[in-house]
C-alpha positions, -999 to 999 in steps of 0.1 A, spaced: -65 330 157 -100 338 166 -127 312 169 -146 326 140 -116 325 118 -108 289 129 -143 277 122 -144 292 88 -146 268 59 -139 265 22 -152 243 -3 -136 208 -7 -149 175 -23 -142 140 -11 -147 106 -25 -171 84 -2 -183 49 -1 -220 54 4 -227 17 8 -209 -14 -2 -204 -12 -40 -216 24 -44 -194 54 -44 -200 91 -46 -184 126 -46 -195 148 -16 -189 183 -7 -169 188 26 -160 218 47 -124 225 50 -115 247 81 -87 271 82 -56 256 96 -44 262 132 -10 271 142 3 235 141 -18 225 112 -13 225 73 -39 232 45 -30 206 15 -42 210 -19 -42 175 -35 -22 169 -67 -26 133 -71 -37 102 -51 -32 65 -56 -56 35 -54 -41 6 -34 -63 -19 -53 -65 -48 -30 -72 -30 2 -94 -2 -13 -116 -27 -34 -121 -47 -2 -134 -18 16 -155 -6 -14 -171 -42 -17 -178 -43 21 -153 -71 24 -139 -61 58 -152 -81 86 -169 -62 115 -145 -74 140 -116 -55 121 -135 -21 116 -115 -4 142 -82 -19 130 -88 -9 95 -98 29 103 -74 52 85 -61 82 104 -83 107 87 -113 86 76 -147 102 80 -176 79 88 -176 41 97 -173 8 77 -191 -4 58 -203 31 51 -209 58 44 -172 63 48 -143 80 32 -118 60 13 -81 61 4 -48 66 20 -21 75 -7 -23 113 -11 3 137 -26 -4 175 -23 11 209 -18 10 229 12 -10 261 7 -10 272 43 10 262 73 43 265 91 69 283 68 91 252 66 63 235 49 48 263 28 46 255 -9 62 220 -3 50 190 -19 40 163 9 27 128 13 -2 121 37 -22 90 46 -53 107 38 -85 97 17 -92 109 -17 -102 146 -12 -95 177 -32 -81 196 0 -78 189 34 -65 202 69 -42 181 89 -17 184 117 18 194 103 33 162 119 9 141 96 27 152 63 61 142 49 79 163 24 84 145 -9 119 145 -20 127 168 -51 139 137 -71 105 119 -67 78 130 -91 41 134 -79 28 101 -95 56 79 -81 52 95 -46 17 81 -43 34 47 -37 50 58 -5 24 41 16 30 7 -2 66 10 0 64 17 36 46 -16 40 74 -34 20 98 -18 43 82 -30 73 78 -65 57 116 -66 53 121 -56 88 98 -84 100 113 -109 77 150 -102 81 164 -114 49 202 -123 50 230 -120 26 229 -149 2 193 -160 10 170 -176 -16 136 -159 -15 105 -159 -33 76 -131 -33 42 -148 -41 17 -123 -53 26 -96 -78 3 -69 -66 15 -33 -54 29 -48 -21 45 -79 -36 61 -58 -65 77 -34 -40 89 -60 -17 106 -78 -47 124 -45 -56 137 -40 -22 148 -77 -19 167 -73 -54 188 -45 -39 204 -67 -12 237 -81 -23 236 -119 -30 198 -123 -24 182 -145 -52 146 -133 -58 118 -149 -77 85 -133 -81 55 -157 -84 20 -149 -97 -6 -167 -116 -7 -140 -143 20 -150 -167 20 -112 -180 35 -104 -146 69 -112 -161 71 -77 -175 70 -61 -142 96 -88 -126 120 -79 -156 116 -42 -148 123 -48 -112 153 -72 -119 139 -102 -106 133 -138 -118 96 -147 -126 75 -178 -125 39 -189 -124 29 -210 -94 30 -244 -114 67 -237 -123 79 -221 -93 96 -252 -75 114 -259 -108 125 -222 -111 137 -218 -76 149 -253 -66 122 -254 -39 147 -251 -10 141 -215 -1 151 -198 31 122 -172 30 90 -166 12 69 -133 15 33 -140 7 11 -111 -8 -14 -128 -28 -43 -125 -4 -55 -162 -14 -52 -195 2 -38 -210 -29 -9 -185 -29 -2 -193 8 -2 -230 0 24 -222 -29 44 -202 -5 48 -231 19 56 -256 -8 86 -234 -18 103 -235 17 133 -257 27 138 -271 62 129 -245 90 120 -221 63 97 -191 70 66 -176 52 59 -141 61 22 -131 53 16 -98 43 -19 -105 28 -53 -91 41 -80 -114 37 -110 -96 49 -140 -119 53 -127 -147 32 -117 -179 49 -85 -193 39 -78 -230 41 -42 -243 40 -31 -281 41 -6 -283 70 0 -319 66 29 -333 45 60 -314 50 48 -286 73 57 -304 107 86 -325 92 103 -295 76 96 -274 108 82 -245 87 68 -212 101 40 -188 90 46 -154 105 24 -125 101 34 -88 91 12 -57 92 23 -21 86 2 -8 116 32 -13 139 68 -7 133 84 -43 129 98 -54 163 135 -56 150 134 -18 145 105 -6 168 128 7 196 149 28 171 123 37 144 90 55 143 63 54 117 74 88 105 110 75 101 97 45 82 76 66 58 104 91 53 126 63 42 100 49 17 98 83 1 136 83 -3 135 50 -18 111 62 -44 140 79 -62 143 47 -80 125 50 -114 120 12 -114 89 17 -93 71 36 -124 61 1 -137 36 -3 -109 17 29 -122 -7 15 -147 -33 43 -155 -47 77 -145 -83 89 -139 -98 122 -131 -111 127 -95 -147 133 -107 -146 98 -123 -138 79 -92 -174 67 -86 -175 50 -120 -139 37 -117 -142 19 -83 -167 -8 -94 -144 -16 -125 -114 -18 -104 -133 -41 -78 -148 -64 -106 -114 -67 -125 -130 -51 -155 -104 -23 -153 -69 -41 -147 -46 -21 -125 -16 -24 -101 -16 13 -88 -42 34 -103 -35 72 -101 -63 99 -95 -55 135 -108 -73 165 -92 -83 197 -109 -58 226 -106 -69 248 -76 -85 219 -58 
């Protein structure tokens, strides 16, 4: 392909955080794809409310700017910077094996884009577009279970019923003999727990509901109070696996009392690296492909709580960040033709 052809651009639009608390739609150039690249026309994208509202509000500490950088992010935190990482589209140009296929990509909210062909994963035929946006979150949940290593017959709680916590609860519920309780401050989250096939409790009732002698707790509330609740549910030598991202918030946890006498453990988990139990035999591509296959399960639809057109994203994000617009995973729809 000639240099002039390679540099040719077509119109595209992207959502960008101009500065903390302010979003905008901007025009972007989209080059013709090279031999090992694909041109993707976006069908839908998903908003991971916890992470994206943290970015939108300027809540990422400067020390973590590099760690939080997305693979196709344009600009730098705190802004101007493109936002988002749950994109589902169709390949309009690229290798024959991918042409016309629906794919998932860890790309910001953008109407069309060019990426390496290796950066997209085909969406299975039995996974609808809207559910496929959850792939990045289910991938996080898969990694969490690889880190946590639940065993047959374990008594387990998940503290925090956001996107990650709900996906973790569903995966745990599929393991034979594992008893799972979902814990959240919002009593209405019992509806999601019922749909996912797990028990539910608010924090004040969690010890009574679980027996308070748990083997394992996965924490995903992103609050110090939630982490304290998680510790309080463990039995002797129990483990909390912390999936939360706290940003600039300082977290205070009381480590007196039973923390030492019960020999409790707090362990971190983060999707940026494949869990060490599988790192020698699985790649991030393997992990994401597994997540997409798991999304054939229609129970995950309970996480999809609303849709908004792409053009309305600058007005939507402040409402999501403030809590005015309740959501678990909010789906963004794109105009036909990109």
